GUKOLVO-809504 format. One record per residue (C-alpha): residue number from 0; residue in three letters; x, y, z. Coordinates in nm, 3 decimals. Example, Ala and Ser with C-alpha at 12.3 -4.5 7.8 and 13.67 -1.06 7.14 Angstrom:
// GUKOLVO-809504
    n  res       c1       c2       c3
    0  ala    1.230   -0.450    0.780
    1  ser    1.367   -0.106    0.714
***
This chain:
// GUKOLVO-809504
    n  res       c1       c2       c3
    0  met   15.341    3.263    7.661
    1  pro   15.453    3.525    7.907
    2  ser   15.655    3.402    8.198
    3  arg   15.570    3.409    8.557
    4  thr   15.781    3.722    8.600
    5  gln   15.597    3.895    8.330
    6  thr   15.258    3.791    8.460
    7  gly   15.341    3.919    8.801
    8  leu   15.454    4.242    8.649
    9  leu   15.140    4.278    8.428
   10  ala   14.884    4.185    8.696
   11  pro   14.897    4.514    8.897
   12  asp   14.866    4.712    8.574
   13  leu   14.565    4.507    8.451
   14  leu   14.401    4.541    8.795
   15  thr   14.462    4.922    8.800
   16  asp   14.316    4.960    8.448
   17  arg   14.011    4.766    8.535
   18  thr   13.954    4.982    8.854
   19  val   13.980    5.300    8.647
   20  ala   13.756    5.157    8.367
   21  arg   13.484    5.041    8.606
   22  pro   13.200    5.290    8.628
   23  lys   13.148    5.442    8.973
   24  pro   12.815    5.379    9.136
   25  pro   12.585    5.678    9.195
   26  gly   12.655    5.849    9.506
   27  ala   13.030    5.784    9.500
   28  ala   13.278    6.063    9.531
   29  gly   13.248    6.288    9.243
   30  his   12.917    6.138    9.126
   31  pro   12.627    6.277    9.322
   32  ile   12.284    6.119    9.288
   33  arg   12.061    6.334    9.071
   34  thr   11.695    6.331    9.164
   35  ala   11.388    6.502    9.015
   36  ala   11.404    6.755    9.300
   37  ser   11.771    6.860    9.217
   38  glu   11.659    6.941    8.858
   39  leu   11.400    7.191    8.975
   40  pro   11.491    7.565    8.961
   41  pro   11.559    7.724    9.296
   42  pro   11.262    7.890    9.454
   43  val   11.242    8.272    9.422
   44  pro   11.271    8.420    9.772
   45  gly   11.033    8.680    9.906
   46  arg   10.737    8.646    9.667
   47  pro   10.484    8.456    9.897
   48  thr   10.574    8.674   10.186
   49  ser   10.543    8.999    9.978
   50  phe   10.213    8.891    9.834
   51  leu   10.081    8.811   10.189
   52  leu   10.198    9.133   10.324
   53  phe   10.032    9.328   10.040
   54  leu    9.705    9.130   10.104
   55  leu    9.709    9.183   10.482
   56  leu    9.873    9.535   10.501
   57  gly    9.888    9.706   10.178
   58  leu    9.534    9.640   10.055
   59  pro    9.338    9.734   10.368
   60  ala    9.558   10.045   10.427
   61  ser    9.486   10.153   10.064
   62  leu    9.114   10.088   10.104
   63  phe    9.106   10.275   10.427
   64  ala    9.277   10.585   10.262
   65  val    9.021   10.579    9.980
   66  ile    8.725   10.546   10.218
   67  thr    8.868   10.843   10.426
   68  trp    8.910   11.056   10.119
   69  gln    8.556   10.980   10.010
   70  val    8.414   11.076   10.354
   71  val    8.612   11.404   10.365
   72  ala    8.513   11.488    9.998
   73  asp    8.166   11.362   10.024
   74  gly    8.238   11.155    9.719
   75  ala    8.027   10.907    9.517
   76  leu    8.088   10.628    9.774
   77  ile    7.909   10.830   10.038
   78  arg    7.590   10.837    9.829
   79  ala    7.602   10.461    9.772
   80  asp    7.672   10.422   10.154
   81  lys    7.359   10.617   10.241
   82  arg    7.145   10.410   10.010
   83  leu    7.282   10.089   10.155
   84  ser    7.220   10.223   10.503
   85  arg    6.863   10.300   10.432
   86  ala    6.810    9.943   10.312
   87  leu    6.973    9.781   10.618
   88  val    6.868    9.994   10.909
   89  his    6.594    9.836   11.123
   90  pro    6.654    9.892   11.491
   91  asp    6.577    9.610   11.727
   92  his    6.689    9.440   12.040
   93  ala    6.905    9.170   11.862
   94  ser    7.103    9.433   11.663
   95  glu    7.163    9.630   11.986
   96  leu    7.298    9.324   12.151
   97  leu    7.531    9.242   11.861
   98  ala    7.667    9.605   11.857
   99  asp    7.732    9.589   12.235
  100  leu    7.976    9.305   12.166
  101  gly    8.214    9.580   12.037
  102  ser    8.188    9.790   12.342
  103  val    8.495    9.845   12.573
  104  gln    8.289    9.700   12.856
  105  val    8.256    9.355   12.672
  106  ala    8.559    9.330   12.436
  107  val    8.837    9.452   12.661
  108  pro    8.759    9.207   12.956
  109  val    8.761    8.932   12.696
  110  leu    9.106    9.024   12.580
  111  ala    9.231    9.075   12.939
  112  val    9.133    8.722   13.030
  113  val    9.332    8.584   12.732
  114  leu    9.626    8.797   12.812
  115  val    9.654    8.653   13.159
  116  tyr    9.602    8.303   13.033
  117  val    9.858    8.323   12.759
  118  ala   10.121    8.492   12.995
  119  trp   10.062    8.206   13.254
  120  arg   10.095    7.934   12.976
  121  ala   10.417    8.103   12.848
  122  arg   10.574    8.132   13.197
  123  arg   10.484    7.785   13.298
  124  ala   10.641    7.646   12.971
  125  gly   10.968    7.839   13.070
  126  arg   10.950    8.071   12.764
  127  asp   11.195    8.355   12.737
  128  arg   11.031    8.689   12.771
  129  trp   10.696    8.515   12.837
  130  trp   10.532    8.850   12.914
  131  leu   10.606    9.015   12.578
  132  pro   10.309    8.886   12.374
  133  ala   10.045    8.985   12.632
  134  val   10.213    9.325   12.687
  135  ala   10.226    9.398   12.309
  136  ala    9.856    9.323   12.264
  137  ala    9.768    9.537   12.577
  138  val    9.977    9.834   12.441
  139  leu    9.806    9.805   12.100
  140  met    9.467    9.799   12.263
  141  ala    9.555   10.108   12.485
  142  leu    9.694   10.302   12.185
  143  leu    9.361   10.252   11.975
  144  pro    9.182   10.557   12.102
  145  ala    9.486   10.773   12.005
  146  leu    9.417   10.664   11.635
  147  ile    9.037   10.662   11.647
  148  val    8.964   10.984   11.826
  149  pro    9.164   11.221   11.594
  150  leu    9.008   11.057   11.287
  151  lys    8.665   11.128   11.427
  152  glu    8.751   11.488   11.486
  153  leu    8.918   11.526   11.142
  154  thr    8.617   11.391   10.946
  155  asp    8.343   11.510   11.167
  156  arg    8.091   11.285   11.000
  157  pro    7.720   11.294   11.100
  158  gly    7.555   10.966   11.185
  159  pro    7.254   10.794   11.019
  160  pro    6.918   10.955   11.050
  161  val    6.811   10.771   11.357
  162  asn    7.084   10.966   11.548
  163  pro    7.042   11.343   11.646
  164  pro    7.163   11.574   11.364
  165  ser    7.389   11.742   11.600
  166  asn    7.584   11.436   11.676
  167  thr    7.897   11.405   11.465
  168  gly    8.222   11.199   11.471
  169  phe    8.090   10.867   11.352
  170  tyr    8.383   10.787   11.126
  171  pro    8.544   10.543   11.172
  172  ser    8.344   10.320   11.403
  173  gly    8.505   10.295   11.755
  174  his    8.299    9.982   11.849
  175  thr    8.412    9.812   11.524
  176  ala    8.777    9.897   11.581
  177  thr    8.760    9.798   11.945
  178  ala    8.610    9.456   11.857
  179  ala    8.860    9.391   11.576
  180  val    9.177    9.461   11.785
  181  ala    9.040    9.291   12.097
  182  tyr    8.909    8.971   11.952
  183  gly    9.171    8.971   11.688
  184  ser    9.463    9.009   11.929
  185  ala    9.310    8.743   12.156
  186  ala    9.293    8.503   11.867
  187  leu    9.659    8.571   11.760
  188  leu    9.784    8.501   12.101
  189  leu    9.578    8.193   12.149
  190  leu    9.673    8.028   11.816
  191  pro   10.031    7.904   11.919
  192  trp    9.879    7.716   12.220
  193  leu    9.607    7.534   12.020
  194  cys    9.665    7.178   11.898
  195  gly    9.550    7.092   11.550
  196  ala    9.478    7.281   11.246
  197  tyr    9.099    7.235   11.284
  198  thr    9.097    7.389   11.624
  199  arg    9.280    7.696   11.505
  200  leu    9.039    7.725   11.204
  201  val    8.759    7.712   11.433
  202  leu    8.914    7.989   11.652
  203  leu    8.969    8.214   11.348
  204  ala    8.612    8.154   11.217
  205  ala    8.467    8.251   11.544
  206  cys    8.675    8.573   11.554
  207  val    8.555    8.667   11.203
  208  ala    8.192    8.575   11.298
  209  val    8.200    8.794   11.609
  210  asn    8.353    9.094   11.418
  211  thr    8.098    9.045   11.151
  212  ala    7.818    9.037   11.393
  213  val    7.934    9.358   11.559
  214  gly    7.945    9.542   11.234
  215  phe    7.606    9.417   11.117
  216  gly    7.456    9.510   11.454
  217  leu    7.600    9.863   11.436
  218  val    7.462    9.927   11.084
  219  arg    7.130    9.739   11.154
  220  arg    7.076    9.943   11.467
  221  gly    7.165   10.276   11.292
  222  tyr    7.457   10.354   11.514
  223  his    7.704   10.376   11.221
  224  trp    7.706   10.398   10.830
  225  pro    7.848   10.081   10.658
  226  leu    8.162   10.259   10.540
  227  asp    8.238   10.353   10.903
  228  val    8.239    9.981   10.981
  229  leu    8.444    9.895   10.671
  230  ala    8.702   10.139   10.746
  231  ser    8.746   10.033   11.103
  232  trp    8.792    9.655   10.968
  233  cys    9.060    9.786   10.739
  234  leu    9.229    9.977   11.010
  235  gly    9.201    9.663   11.237
  236  ala    9.359    9.450   10.972
  237  val    9.658    9.676   10.939
  238  leu    9.707    9.690   11.325
  239  leu    9.674    9.314   11.370
  240  thr    9.912    9.235   11.079
  241  gly   10.171    9.459   11.257
  242  leu   10.107    9.281   11.575
  243  ala   10.151    8.946   11.418
  244  ile   10.478    9.055   11.244
  245  ala   10.618    9.175   11.573
  246  leu   10.521    8.869   11.765
  247  ser   10.659    8.642   11.491
  248  arg   11.008    8.819   11.493
  249  ser   11.013    8.819   11.870
  250  ser   10.946    8.439   11.880
  251  arg   11.224    8.375   11.618
  252  arg   11.485    8.575   11.818
  253  thr   11.373    8.397   12.147
  254  ser   11.408    8.053   11.969
  255  ala   11.747    8.141   11.827
  256  gly   11.879    8.266   12.160
  257  thr   11.746    7.982   12.369
  258  pro   12.000    7.712   12.446
  259  ser   11.898    7.374   12.347
  260  pro   11.919    7.107   12.633
  261  arg   12.106    6.866   12.408
  262  asn   12.326    7.076   12.186
  263  gly   12.393    7.387   12.398
  264  pro   12.368    7.740   12.256
  265  ser   12.264    7.758   11.891
***
């Protein structure tokens, strides 16, 4: 049998060997916990954003370019456009009322009310650069004629048969573009202040419904060809996507530069 002295000398060695041999629990130093999420490959950056930009920016811009080319060249789409117009035109009081929703006298005051409301809410909430979203939307609305009028003069397209033959400059539709930018900008500015996904969905659905009604009224009344309306929707989608990107970047910069009340500057 080993003596007490030998036992006393061997005990530390045995304890040390047991400590080394004992398996470490998950989560201990050098042994991270492996989960199902950690086994997944890392996400590929940029793909969802790129697809969304193509859908909201590239696709309508390409379609607008194709329609404009067909209008200038009097291509095959124009013949189909005239056939569709003959099938849809039926002037009545209801179609005239729907078309008037895209007039400057109706759409711009609606946007102005929303701009004032959003600026007031942002200032009351203590937002940095509270005025920027309202100013950006107002500038976009003010610059719209600078885009529409040269296109009308360039294409010089005559209107449907219910209009006098001497009248030209129907492409693209100014009423449709005005409605798209005015009501679309108003919806974009209101979205951050609404609570709940359902309320936001209702707002977006209402915006789409109003713009669809304006386009239908213009074609039904005989004020515009269907392609005039479709081209203005494409142009409006491009402009509104640009506005949304600008507002999103400005909001991120403001959030990054705003000191937190608890943690100080970020």
